[in-house]
N, C-alpha and C positions, 0 to 999 in steps of 0.2 A: 698390541696384543695383550690380553690380561694373563696374568700371574695369582693363583693364591699359594699362601702359604702360613704355615704356625707362626703365631707370635705371642708371646708372653711379657707382659709389660710389670717393671717393677712397683712403679707408684699404683697400679691396680692392686697391692696387698690387701686381703681384706683382714678384718678383725680377728680373723681366727686363723690366720699367717699362711691362707691358701692363696694363689694366684688362678684365675680362669684362664685356660688356653683360648686363643681365639684365633679364627682363622680371617689373614687379612687379603682382600678381593682388591688388587691394584689394575687399573684400567683408565685410560686416558689422564695421566698423572694426578688422578685422585685416588683415594684410598678410604674403603669401607671396611668395617670390622663384623665379623660374624661370632655371637655367642656359642661356644660348644660345652657338653655337659662333662666336660673333662676339668677337672682342678689339679694343680700340683704344688707340693710343698718346696721350699728351697732345696731340702739334697737331693731333690730331680733335677735341679738346675745346673746348669755349669755357671762360671762366674758372670758370662755374657747374656745369660738369661735365655739360653737355648736348653731343650728337653734333651736329658741324658737317660731318661727312665728308658728302657727299651719296650717295656709292655703299654706305656701311654704313647709313647712314639709309636709305635705298630698302628694303632687304634687312629691317632692323629693323621697318620700318613695316609691310612685307607681312606678316611674323608677328603683329605684333600685330591687323591688320584681320583675321587669321583667327581669332584668339581671339576678338576681339569678336563675329566671325560664329557664333561655335559658342556663345558667350553668349548673345546674341539669340536661337538656335534653342530654347535650354531653357526660355525662357518664365518661367511661374510655379513651374516647377521649381527654379529657380535659389533659392527662398527655402528650399530643405532642402539647400542644401549651406551649408558652412563655408570659409573662405580656402583649408584644407589638401586639403579633399576637391575644391575646384574647381580648385584648383594640380594635384593627381593626375589628375583627368578632361580638363584641357586637355593634360597630357604623354601621356595613353593615348589619347585620342580617333584621333589619326593613325597610330598605332604598331602594327605586329601583335604581338599576343602571343609570345613566345618559350617554349614550353613547357618547353624544358630549363633556361631560366634562371629559368623561376617553380618548377619544380622543386627547383633548389638552394636558393632563398628558402626554400621551405615545409618543405624538409627542415631547414635551417637552425634554423627557427623550433619543429620539434618537438623537435631537440637541445637548445634553451634551455627549452622547457617541459619538460623532463626526459622525454618520450616517446621514449628512445633506442630502444627496439623498432618503434616506427613508422618510426623515421627510418630505420633499418637496411632495413626492408623496402620501404619508398620508395626509398631508394637504390639498391637494386635494380631496380626498375623504369627508374630513371632512366639507369643503367650499359647496361640491355639495348634501350633506344632509342638510346642512343647508337651500341652498337653495331650495330644494325638498320639506322640511316639514315649510318652511318658519319660522322658531323659532330656537334659540339655545340652546335648552333643548329636549332630546329626549329620552325616555325609551327606554331602550335595548329590550322590548318586543313588541316595536313598529317595531325594526327590523326583521321582519318574512318572510316567502315564499312569501303570498300574496303580501308583499310591495317590495318585491325584482321584481318581476314580473312587477309591476307598475314600478318601478325606473327604469328598463330596457327600459321600453319604452321613459320613460321620458329623460333618456339619449340618446336615438337615435334620439330625435326628435330636432330640431332647436330650440333655449331659447335664452332668453335675460337676462344677468346676472348684477344683481347691487354691485358695488364695491366702496369703498373709492374712490376720486378721487386725495387724497394726499393734499387738502385745507381742513381744519378743517371744519367738517358741510356738505361739499360736497361729493355728489356721482356721479358716471357715470354709463351709461348703457354701457355693451358688449354684441356685438351678438356672438353667438357659434354655430357654426354646430352642428351636432348630432354625436355622435364617430361612428368612422369605426366599423369592425368587430373585429380587434386586439387591438384598443383603449377600446373598450367595455371589451372585456375578460382581459386587463389590469387592467381596473378600478375595476370591479367585484373581482378578485383575490385580490386584496390589500385590498376591504373592508372585505373580508373573513379573511384575514391576521389579521386587526384591530378586528374582530368581535374573531378570535381564540384567541387574546390577550387581551380579556377581560375576556373570559371563564378561561383563563390559571391565571389571576389575582383575580378572584371572586370563582372559585370553585377549590377545593380541593377534588381529588378521594381517597386518602389517610383515610381521616378523616369522607367523605361521605357527605361532605357540596356541595351543588350544589345550587348557586345563582341564574345563569343563567340555567335553565333547558332545556331550548330550543334548537334544532339546524338548523336554517332555511336553512344552506347549504345540508344539508340532501335531503330534496325535490328538493330545486331548486340550479339545477347542472351548476358551473360555467364553466364545460367541458375544452376541450384541446385547447391548444394555436392554433388560425389559421396559416396556412402556409402562410408567408410574402413574399412579393417579393424581389428576390435577391438584395442586397444594397453593389454591388461592380463595383469598375472602372476598366477598362482596364489599362494597364502598360501607351498606348498613353494616355487617358484619365488624368491618375495620374502626367506624364509629363507637358502636358498642365496647369493643377493646380498649379505645381509648378513651372512653368516657366512664369506664368502670371502676369501683371503688376498691383499692387494695391498703395493705398495712403498711404505715411509712417505712421505708428502708428495708421493707422485705423481700425476697426473693421474686414474689409475683410484680411488684412495683416496676422492678429492676427488668423484668423479662417485659413489662407491657412497654416500658420508656425505649427500652432498646428495639422492640419490634415495632413502635413508633419513629424511631429515631432511623431505622434502617428503612421506611416507608419513605419517610422525606428525601431521604440522601439516596434515591435512586437504587434502593436494594443493597445498601453497602453491608457484607459481612461481618460478623463478631469478631473475628480475628484482628480483622481492620478498624474496628471502633475501639478495639483495646489498646492499639498500636496510636493512635490518635494522639498527637501531642499540638501545642499553639504553634509549632513552626510549620504544621501540615495548614495551617490558618494564611491565606494569600489574599490580598483584596475581597475581603468577603464569601471567599471561596474555600471550601474544603479539596485539597490536591493532594493526593497518596497513590500510591504504586498499590495494585490489589495481589495481596498476598499468596493466593493462589495460582494465579497464573503470570506472577511478574518474572521468572526464571523460565518462562515458556516464550516469551515473547521480545522482539527486539526495542520495542516500545515500553518493556518493562512494565506492562499493564496498567500506565499512567491514567490517571481520569482530573478532571477539576470540574466539582459540581457547585453550584449555588448553595449560599448556607441560607435557608427559608425561614422566615419569622419563626414558624413553628420547631423548626430544628432547634434555634437559638437557646433557649431554656434547657434544653435535653444537654447539649454541648458542653452548658458551662456546668451543668451537674454531674456528668459523667467522664468528659475528657480528662486524662491525666491522674482521672480518680480509682478508675478500675484496675490501671495495672497496680495502684498502692494496696487495694482491696485483697487482690488476687494475686498470686504467687506467678502465675502464667493463664495463658488463654484458657490452658485444660482445666483449670479451676473455674473459670468464668462460665465456660460450657456446659460444666456440671452442676452448677448454679442455674443456670438459664435454663437446664434440662428439668429441674427440680422445679422452678418457678413457672416454667409453662403450662405443669402438670397442674398447680394450684390457679392459673389464671384460667386455664380451660374451664374448670368448675365455676369460678366466680363469673367469667364472661357467658358461659352457657355453649362453648364451642365444642364440636368433636374433635376437631383436629387443630394444633398449633403448634409449630417452631418458629425460632426466627427466621429461617430460609421462607417462609410462607408469605413474610413480606414482601420479599424479593420478587415472588412469584405473583405476588398480589399486584404490586407495583406494574409489572411487564403486562400483565392481564387488561389492567382498568386501562394502560395506556395504548394498549393495540385494539382492544375491542370496546370499550365506553370512550376513548378519547379519538380514535381513529386514525392515532400515529402510526405510521409505514413501520414495516420491520425493521428496516435499515435503521430508524432513528432509534425505535426501541432499543435495537441491538448495542446502539453505540453509547445509549444512556445507561446499559448495563456492563459497560467494559465489555463488549464480547468481541470475537474477531471473527469476520465473516471470509472463511477459508476460500470460498467462490472469488471472491474479488480481493484476494491478499496483495497479488501484483497491482491493482488497480491503487489502494492505498496508500503505495509507497508515494505516489505522485500527488495524493490530495491531502493538504494541511487539516489538521484535527480543528473543527468549528465547534467549540463548547457551547454556542448559542443553540445548536440543536438536542444538546443535552437539556438546557434551562427550558426549550420548548417542550420537551416530553415532559420534564418535572413539573413545570409549572400546570401544564394540562391537568395532569392526575391529581394534583394537590389543589387546584379549583374545583375540580369533580368532587372532591370532600367536603370543599368550603361551601359548593352548592348542595349539598346533603344536608349541612348546617342550618344554612339559610331556609331551606326547605322546612324542616323541622321548627324553625322559631316563626317561620311564616303560617304555620298549620292551625287552622282555625280553631280556637278552643271550644270545644262542644260541651254541655252539661256535663257528661260524664268525667270529662278532662280537666272542669273546675272543680267537681267535688272530690278528683284524687287528689289534684292540689292542694286543696285545703285538708 
């Protein structure tokens, strides 16, 4: 049986001579304490540290009785609580869920778990909600289907955002365009993820506890992801990009080098390149867990990729050095964004991001090298949901990944040979001179 009672501890005396009155939650031979808003001084206490001030005693007694009522209503469900979870339940029972506050805590936890990319995406949602509501406290009940429809219109419109300028006390205005169809889908999907996380935090179906009773995404449908345009380069474009001249140690050079490193290593992402260390090199191979999906898969999204000759100088140049140059992967991503913008002009390409290297690798593997979809999928470290059960019985064969990688890189090597073997016409000779 759980009990609650008021406690004042002599060793908790504050510098101003006051004591905070606490509520002791005693359950299963464990004690947890809830701070109250009430403070007393020595003359309001007995020699045994009991409250003797009638006014304070009545206020505390009212709070204790309300907690006892809540515990009584739990009935047999109380058996599933620990002292810690019962304390949290009592604290939460009468309070509104502040969605903004929850998002901040959830994002901080993602950062601590090493999910910097997820934390960044969710911080975008957090800032956008603050912009929309124009305040930093939003009840979870305000996130409803009508709000989502209005919020969608807001996201589609051009708007001016106010952000800190970097100088203390100063702010700056940032003009931003409305989200595209795919941008809107990603944004609302991430908002739904945060809302679901809040429900998981505050609701407990096993105990019949539903602090967040509504679910706006039942009426408001995020829908299916829109078809995106193809994001791949031809072998000629990849060669042109690889061979273009950039300023040494500049952003464009880093963008070019990491694009090519991603291409050589089966489409490895920036966050995983950033996290590579010498420990990831095993017998001439890069072995790592793909950050994007390692928490969603039983195999932790592990993959082993051969270090081909073209990748060796780039790994030596950047491995363990990117983390010294950039505080976190977000810093690297910002630098890459600016570097890719410069690189587009230098290489004469209209579209270019690091992710294009992954798409290009996959497209060349399938369309040029005629590798099977299953083999390309394994090289990209994807999971085939249709054959998830079958995959349990099949041991991973990294030789398949090697074959895909080898075929793609040999295609680029043949392209180089083709240009070297190209007959030199009079026009070419004149240009060379």
